[in-house]
MIDREN-463986 format. One record per residue (C-alpha): residue in three letters; x, y, z. Coordinates in steps of 0.2 Angstrom, whole numbers, plus 5000, padded with zeros to 4 digits. Layout:
<recs>
alaXYZ/...
</recs>
This chain:
<recs>
met539557055259/ala539157235261/asn538357295278/phe536757395277/phe537657545285/asp539157535274/arg538557665261/phe538157785275/asp539957775283/glu540757795266/ala539657955263/ser540258015280/ala542057995274/ala541858075257/ser540758225260/pro540558275278/ala538958375281/pro539058555286/gly539358575305/ala539858395307/gly541258445319/ala540058535332/pro538458475339/pro536858565334/ala535958665346/gly534858565358/asn535958415358/phe535558285372/phe537358305379/asp537358495381/gln536558485399/phe538158395405/asp539458525398/gly539358625414/leu540558495421/ser541858535409/ala543758535412/pro544558695417/asn545158745399/gly543258755394/asn543458675377/ala543558485382/pro541858385386/gly541358385404/met541458245416/gly539558225415/thr539558205396/ala540958075397/leu540057975410/val538357975400/arg539257945383/gly540257795391/ala538657725399/val537657735382/gln539057645374/gly539157515388/ala537357485388/thr537257465369/leu538757355366/asn539657505357/phe538257535345/gly537657695354/asp538457815341/glu537557725327/leu535857715336/thr535957905340/ala536457935321/ala534857835316/gly533857945327/glu534558095318/ala534058025302/ser532258015307/gly531958195304/leu530958215320/pro531258365332/ser532558335346/trp531158345359/thr530558175353/ser532258095360/gly531358045376/ile530057945368/gly530857775368/met531657705352/ile530457795341/arg531757905333/pro533057765329/ala531657655323/ile530957785311/gly532657835306/ser533157655302/ala531557645291/arg531957795281/leu533757735279/ala533157565272/ala531957655260/glu533257765253/tyr534457615251/leu533157525241/ala532457665231/pro533557815232/gly532657885216/val531057895225/phe531557935243/gly533058045240/thr534658045252/gly534158165266/ala534158035279/thr535757955273/asp536658115273/ala535958155291/tyr536557985297/ala538257995290/ala538558165298/ala537858115314/val538957955315/ala540558055312/arg540058185325/glu539558055338/arg541157955336/glu542158115337/ala541258175352/asn541458005361/gln543358005357/ala543458175364/ala542558125380/glu543557975383/thr545158075380/ala544658205392/his544058095406/pro544557915403/leu544157845420/thr542457935420/phe542057865402/thr542657695407/gly541557695423/gly540057745413/ala540357605401/leu540457485416/ala538857555424/gly537957545407/ser538457365405/leu537857315422/ala536257405420/thr535757315405/ala536457145409/pro534857075417/leu533957115400/ala535257025389/pro534956835384/val535956705394/ala537256605383/ala537356435391/pro537556305378/phe538256175389/arg537256075403/ala537955965417/ala537155795419/glu536155755434/gly537255715449/ala538855765440/his540455795450/ala540755965457/leu542255985446/thr541255935431/arg539956065435/ala541356195438/gly542156165421/ile540456175412/gly540056335421/ala541756405415/ala541356345397/asn539656435397/leu540456595404/ala541756585390/ala540456555377/gly539456705383/gly540956815385/ala541456775367/ala539756815360/tyr539656975370/gly541457015366/gly541156985347/ala539557095347/ala540457235357/gly541957225345/leu540757235330/gly539957395337/ala541657475341/gly542357445324/glu542157565309/gly541757545291/gly540757405283/leu540557225290/leu542157155282/glu543157305290/arg542357265307/leu542657075307/pro544457095314/ser543757205329/ala542357075332/ala543656935332/gly544757025344/gly543257055355/ala542656875355/ala544456825360/ile544456945374/gly542756895380/ala543156705379/val544656735391/ala544056875402/ala542256805406/pro542856645415/ile544156735424/val543056875431/gly541556755433/gly542656625442/ala543356765454/ile541556815458/thr540956635461/gly542456605472/ala542256765482/arg540456725484/gly540856545490/ala542056605502/ala540856735509/gln539556605511/tyr540756485520/val541256615532/gly539456675535/asp538756495537/asn540056455550/ile539556615560/ala537756565558/ala538056385564/met538656455580/arg537456595582/asn535756545574/pro535856375566/gly534056355562/pro534056445545/leu535556355539/ala534756185545/asp533256225535/arg534256265520/ile535056095521/val533456005524/ala532656095510/arg534056045498/asn533955865502/leu532055865500/glu532255945483/arg533455815478/asp532155685483/ala530755775474/ala529755755490/asp527955805490/leu527855885507/pro526055925507/ala525655735503/ile526955685516/ala526155795530/ala524455725525/gln525155545527/met525955585544/glu524255665549/arg523355495545/ala524655385554/asn525155495569/val523755605574/thr522155585584/pro521155745580/ala520455855594/val518655825598/thr517255905608/val516255785620/his514555835625/pro514055755641/pro512355665641/gly511055765650/gly511855925647/gly513356005655/lys514856095649/pro515656015634/val517355935637/glu518755975624/ile519955835621/pro521555905613/arg522355845598/val523655695601/val525155655592/gly525655475594/gly525055335584/gln526355255572/gln527555405573/val528155405555/thr529155555550/ala529855645535/ala531455555537/asp530555395533/leu529455455519/ala530455585509/gly531755485501/pro533555425502/asn534455595502/thr533355655516/arg533555495526/gly535455515524/leu535355685531/ala534355615546/gly535655485548/asn537055615549/ala535955705562/ala535855545572/arg537655515572/thr538355685575/pro538855695594/gly537855815604/pro536055835610/gly535355795593/lys536255625593/thr535555575610/ala533755635606/ala533855545589/glu534455375597/glu533055385610/phe531755415597/leu532255285585/asn532555155599/ala530855185607/arg529955175591/gln530755005587/phe530754925604/gly529455025613/thr529455095631/glu528255085646/thr527055205638/ala527455185619/pro527155025609/ser528554935600/gln528454895581/gly527754725584/glu526454795596/arg525854925584/ile525654805570/thr524754685581/arg523554825586/gln523254875568/leu522954695563/gly521654685576/ser520754835569/ile520554755552/leu520454565556/gly519954555574/asp520954575590/asp521354455605/gly519854515614/ala518654455600/ile519554285600/ala519454285619/thr517554315617/ala517354185605/asp518254055616/ser517254115630/ile515654085620/ile516253915615/ala516753875633/ser515053925639/arg514153815627/ala515353675631/ala515053695650/lys513153675646/ala513453515636/gln514653445648/pro513453365660/ile512553275645/tyr514253225639/glu514753145655/lys513053055656/ala513452985639/phe515252945643/ala514652845658/lys513652725646/pro514652575640/ile514452535621/asp513652365617/tyr514852295605/arg513652145602/ser512452265594/ala512552305576/pro513252485578/gly514452415591/gln515052285579/arg515252425566/leu516352525578/asp517352375582/ala517652345564/met518152525561/leu519552515574/asp520752455561/glu520452605550/ile520852735562/pro522652815560/asn523852785574/ser524152965576/ala522252995580/arg522252855593/phe523852925600/arg523153105602/ala521553035610/asn522552935623/glu523653085626/leu522053195630/leu521353055641/met522953055651/leu523053245653/glu521253235660/gly521553085670/lys520052995662/gly519952815658/gly519652775640/glu519352585639/gln517952465644/leu518152275645/val517052155634/phe517151975630/gly517951935614/asn517051855600/val518351715598/pro518551575611/asn520251525617/arg521051355617/asn520051315633/gly518451365625/met518251525636/tyr517851695628/pro519251805635/leu519051985641/gln519752125630/ala519952315632/val519052415619/pro518752605617/asn517352665628/thr516152815623/arg517352945629/gln518852875619/trp517752865603/glu517253045605/tyr519153095608/ile519652995593/arg518253085583/arg518953255588/ala520753205583/leu520153145566/trp519353315564/asp521053395568/asp521753295554/ala520353335542/leu520653525545/gly522553515545/asn523753535531/lys523553345526/gly521653375524/phe521853505509/gly522753515493/lys523853655487/glu522453755480/gly521353735495/glu520353585489/ile520053435501/ser521353315498/gln521153125495/tyr521653095513/gly520553235520/ala519053155510/ala519452985518/val519553055535/arg517953145534/gln517052985527/leu517752895542/ile517153025554/gly515353015546/arg515252825549/ile515952845567/asp514652975570/lys513252875564/ser513752715573/leu514052815590/asn512352905589/glu511552735587/ala512552655600/val512452795613/pro510852905610/thr511353025624/leu512953075615/arg511853135601/ala510953255613/ala512553325620/arg513253355602/ala511553445598/val511853565613/tyr513653605607/lys513553595588/gly513253785585/asp514853835593/ser515853685586/asp515553755568/leu516253925574/leu517753835582/asp518053735566/ala518053905556/leu519253985569/arg520453835568/ala520353835548/gly520754025549/gln522253995560/lys522953885545/ala522554015532/phe524354075531/his525153905529/pro526253895514/thr525153765506/met523653875507/ser523453995492/lys522454145490/glu521154055479/ala521053925493/val520654055506/glu519354135495/lys518553965492/ala518553935511/leu517654095515/lys516354075502/gly515653925510/leu515554005527/ser514154105535/gln514454285541/gly514854235559/glu515954085553/ala516854205541/glu517154325555/met517854175566/tyr518954125551/arg519754305550/leu519954295569/gly520954135567/ala522054205553/ala522354365564/asn522854255579/ala524054155568/leu524854315562/arg524954385580/asp525854225585/arg527054245571/leu527454425576/ala527654375594/asn528954245590/met530054365580/pro531554455589/asp531154645593/gly532654695582/ala531954625566/asp530854715553/lys529254625558/ala528254715545/lys529354645531/ala529654475539/ala527754445543/phe527054525528/gly528454535515/ala527854385505/pro526654425491/ala525654275495/thr525354335513/arg524754505507/glu523654425494/lys522754315507/ile522454475518/gly521754555503/ala520554405500/met519954415518/met519654605517/arg518754595500/gly517354685507/asn518354825514/pro519654895501/lys519955055510/gly520454965526/his521554855516/ala522454995507/gln522655085524/phe523454925532/met524654905517/glu525155085519/tyr525355055538/leu526554905534/arg527555005521/asn527755145534/glu528355025547/ser529654945535/arg530255125531/met530455165549/phe531455015552/glu532555055538/thr532855235544/arg533355165561/ser534555045553/lys535355165542/ser535455305555/leu536155215569/gly537155085560/gly538055195547/ser539855255545/ala540755345559/thr541555475547/gln540155595551/glu540455575570/arg542355595568/leu542155755557/ala540955825570/ile542155795584/ala543555885575/gly542456015567/asp542656155580/val543356325576/asp544856315587/ser545456155578/ala545156235561/val546256385566/gly547656275572/asp547556175555/phe547656335545/gly549156385555/ala549956215551/ala549556245533/ala550456415533/ile552056335541/gln552056195528/ala551856325514/gly553156435521/thr554456295521/gly554156245503/arg552956095506/ala551556165495/arg550755995492/glu550555955510/ala549856135514/ile548556105500/thr548055935508/thr547956015525/ile546856155520/trp545656035510/arg545555925525/thr545256075537/leu543856145526/gln543055975527/lys543155965546/ala542556145548/asn541056125536/pro539656225544/glu538356105538/lys539155965549/arg539056065565/ala538155985580/ala536956135582/val536456135564/met536155945564/asn535155955580/glu534056085571/ala533855975556/arg533355825568/lys531955935575/val531155935557/leu531655765551/phe531255655566/asn529755745572/pro528155645570/asp527055805571/pro526455855554/glu526256035560/ala528156035563/leu528355995544/arg527056125539/ala527956255549/phe529656205540/met528756225524/arg528156405528/arg529956445534/ala530656375518/glu529456465507/gln529956635515/ala531756595514/asn531656545496/leu531056725492/thr532656795500/ile533756655493/gly532956685476/gln533356865477/arg535156835482/glu535356705468/glu534656825455/ile535856965461/ala537356845460/ser536856775443/thr536656955436/leu538456995443/ile539156845436/arg538456885419/ala538657075420/leu540357105427/pro541256995414/arg540257085400/ala540757255408/val542557215409/ile542557145391/glu541757305384/thr542857415393/ala544357315387/ile543757325369/ser543357515370/ala545157545377/gln545957465362/
</recs>
């Protein structure tokens, strides 16, 4: 298929325009002819430099673009107005190609003459000053490389191995080199499209080979320079290198740093306040305090960041000691800082009620019991008349009382050193016709039996799986009701004592029921149902009892356990807490976040202090002196023909001397990752943002070089053919 420019090239060969061998007056390159060779006939160095640069910048299409400008018919002074001359010239050429009878052949003839003249001039400049022309071509290629499209048809999968990424990078360079080489070969060729195809194919082959070689050399040199620079930085100023490593891991975790800083603020910081004394006086400034939960970026950011924090905690040096002290103090507590269990207990108290509230409730109940005690003692002193109707009913109910209730009542009597029986004459005479004396429960024992029965009614046996009163619980409650009725009739003073104590006994019942809320047999629905039937004060006591049960559970766990997960990991437990906090959804969400933080903190300590010892061994061996000695050993191995051993030694040495594993760098990373102050994280964010500008500029320059130098080499090689 014929190329659009074919007819113009043919016209050039058939009938050169007058004066085609010499540039017309006012040619753009005249100004550089002052730098001519001594013989005064060859083009000057300046002309060779500029002509080479134009060819390099245009993929060897500079001569044809100049010729298209000549075909425009515009005066030469318009050359400096962008691409207006080539654009108009191309339009005229297209019009003459489509309708020569209408538009004539003036532009075609001018183009043909200019192409021949420009190619002759370029050849003369390259012959006279080959190095200068080649240097100009290199400079032109480099200057326009950032504007050229990036040919990268291949992509590495996320998390691909380094060798895989390197191979894909080389393939992309080869693809880009082939594209640029083909274009440059096409521009360097002469004649129509078919005549130029061999030149384009040769250019593509050169580009496919040269681009990976040159690009790989640049990448390798860049990596070596960075390795040396990082080692120097690790010794002199490790902070920026540590920031770069931290930023890389945070990026891998896709960490939302502003959100993490805000979460740390909520969990760790008590804000500064100004206190105005009553009655005037100078206001007192209470400073901001960092303490609280002490959750850090290592806990919240993700697995890569936590892994880096673990490396910092295991690398020997000041960072290792500081990290161990921080993590252990956070888990086990110190004289001034709470342990994990103590923190959870305090947080639990803030949402369900604390020990102080339970102590207050117990105090109120004890106070009411003290007031009722004299009346109780007066009632206990009165014997029961078992010959009366209520006494006979009590005597008949003795056989219905579970042995466990009678046993607990007798146990309590023994602990208090009180008697629980009274003697009465039996109803059945013996063989001698006498009515024998027999021991029966007195008023005190009946009251204690009644309390023991209530323990059964409110215990696990008293309820079903869904929180409903079980058949056993209903029978016990019915028995208690009959005992109450008969006792009140038999001993009226006891009724008065109960009336004094009753208000707080209901609260005590709610407290005891709450303590059983987290039993496995109790469901969320059962808790909700229990709370519905309680007054506001009783519901508060129910929650206090539940909190007390959870505190007991936490207290009985070993300090080295993840108490947040062990005590609250079961979904049923969290659902029951949600049921108790139905009126406070915000508080419930904050408590759940608190528990998640605690579990993350435990995991951070576990993985940081219980990890592999590889990092520690590398850090111990990773000093410069050791690396120098190892490189010396590799040189000896290579010199004695043991190339494989030398390569292995060098690889291991590079691993040991990794600047990112140095103790000073890891210590700086620790200061960011194990710092509970959100302001430290925000300061890191500001440093990282500033560093990213510099790193971004360096990356852009490196990327441009990796793309531009291979292109420049390719074009130069094609031009030299």
